[in-house]
N, C-alpha and C positions, 0 to 999 in steps of 0.2 A: 367550245366555252360556253358556260351558263348565258343567259340572257339576263339584263338587268330588270329588276322588278321595281315597279313604280310603288313608291309608299302611300297607302291607301288610307293610313290610321288617321280617324277624325272624319273622314268622308262618310256621307251618309247616302244610302242606296235603298230608296222605299222606306220602310219601316226600320232598316238595319243601319245602325251606326258601326264602322269598324273601330274596334278598341285595341287589337293587338295584332302581330303578326309581322312577317310571314312566315309561315310554317311550311315545312316540307311536305307536301302529301302526294302518295302514289297516284298515278295516272291512269294505269292499267293493270292488269291482275298479276303481270309477271315482275313487277316493280322496278321496271327498266327506264320509264318515262315518270319524271314528277313535275308538278306545278304548285303554285303558291296557294296556301290556304290561309285564310284571316278569320279571328275571331270577331264575331259581331255582336253588338245587344240590340235585341228588339225593343220597341216602344212598350210592349207588355212587360219586360223585364227579362225574359228568357234569352240564353246565349245561342249562337247559333255558328258552326263553322261553314265556309263558301269558299269556293276558289275565286281568283282574281277576274276569270273570265266570265262566270256565271254573275257576278256582281255588276261588271260593266256592262254587259249585253242585256240585263234585267232579267235573267231567268230566277233570280232568287232576290225578293224584296221584303220577305218576312220570315220568321221563325216557323209558320203553319198558322198562326193564330188568326190571321185574315181569314184563310180558307175554312176554318173551323166556323167564324162567326158569319161567314156567308151561307155555309151550309144549315147551322142553326136558323138562319132567317128564313132560308127557301123552306126547312121544313115546317116551321110556323105557318108560313103562307099557305102550304099544302093544306094542312091540318085545319087552318081556319075555312078554307075553301069546300074541304069535304063535309062540313057541318052544315 
């Protein structure tokens, strides 16, 4: 019997806001186990799909834009320090 999925629509996880779902997403390569996936919108405007578990555990908090901004900041600091 399938487990009930908590409705996450409207909830915010870091920079992501859940806007649609749940969708059935394969959990393993054999496609014998499935988990709920949610469509989220990031504060930068990008859309991202994430599983319920990853959202609730904090493994996914943005579409990747935060990581890109941090990398750019570190690169700028390194270049400024090298001069």
